[in-house]
C-alpha positions, 0 to 999 in steps of 0.5 A: 616505742619503736622509733625511726631515725636517720635514713634507717628503712622502716621494718615491713608492716606486720599485719597478723590476722587475729586467727593466726596467733595464739587463742584464748584470753591471754591475748588481748585486742584493744580498740579505740572507739571514735573513728576506729569503730564508730565514724565520728565522735560518739559523744556528739550523738549522745549530746544530741540525744541529751539535748532532745531530752532537755539536758542543755541549751540550744547553744550547747548543741551548736558548740558540740556540732562545731567540735564534731565538724572539726574532729571529723575534718581535722582529727583530734585536738587535745585542747578541744577535747578538754573543752568538750570534757569540761562542758560535758561534765557541767551538763551532767552534774545532778543527773542520775547514772541510770537516766544517762545510761538509758538514754545512751541505750536509745542513742546506740539503737537510733544512731551509733549502730548505723555508724559502725565501720563494717570492716572494724566490726569484722576484725573485732568479731575475729578476735572474739571468735579466737577467744581473745580478751577484747577491750574498748579503750576510749576517752568517752565516759566508761558507761558509754564505752561499756554499753558499746562493748556489751552491744558488740560482744566485747569483753569490756571497756576502759573509759573516763570515769565521771564521779557520781555519788548516790547514783548522781553525777557530781561534775568531777572526774575520778582520776584523769581523762582516759586519753593519750598516755593515760590509755596506755597506763590503763591497758598495762594495769589491765594486762597485769590484772587479767594476765594478758600478754601484751607482746602477743596482743593487738591494738587499733587506733586512728590518731597520734593520740593512740600512739601510746596504746599502739606502742604497748602491744606486739601487733599495733595497727592504724585504722582509718588513720589521720594524716599524722598517724598515717605518716608515723605508721609509715616511719615505724613500720606499723600496718594500716587498715582503711575501712572507709571508702577510697581515701579521696572519696573518704575525705570528701564523704567525711566533710559532707557528713560533718557539714550535714551533721552540723546543719542537722544540729542547726536545724534542730536549734532553728526549729526550737527557736521558731516553736518558742517564738510562735508559742510566745505569740500564740500564748502557747507553751514551749514543748 
């Protein structure tokens, strides 16, 4: 990892175009997903879709909405991520992999495809055109990461592996959540298996939790960085790409979008409660 120390001037950022380096699968491009490719947390939108299909309670949706608001406004927080992970695993227990994957396909078509940053997609497409091995590396369940990778034309995805037996989730993980240093370890293992030269490869992320994976490659780049990663990138000389609107408008727009998303989730809950109340008074059943 490149570190800044004392009064040493950070090296000039090296921003290499994907087409300027070597072509072929021996060069890798590793993309974080949430807030790098997709605005916000992809798991929140999956949670909304699962709620609509009766997977969990109204209170759970509000909690996921609050996490989404904090994530978009303040960036990642490991404690919050662990809380979401634990709750999500308990919700998934007993459901089939096929069922969740089918729902995820619908959520991608309904929501996620509309939240992809065009600038990041152009960058990803350039890597694909150069024949690079393009991988999404995300804490999101690997089934979701693989779906997004397939839709974007990437090589594949590394993600958190939720244990399943006979096609049904058990509520446990296989190994650790793919986050922070675990991402870097997974990328190194993949590079060894696939004969990828990390010194000639690229990585993209939005938060300080992505520093580990960014440090593994010869050409790291911060995309839509949070405040801490922006500061760190300036210290060590990493280039930054901003695919949101101008920063001031981006912060304002992100907060508005977060509040709107939370209000939407709250509206879903309110409507569900009203339907339940009316049904109990009219003798009807709750749909």
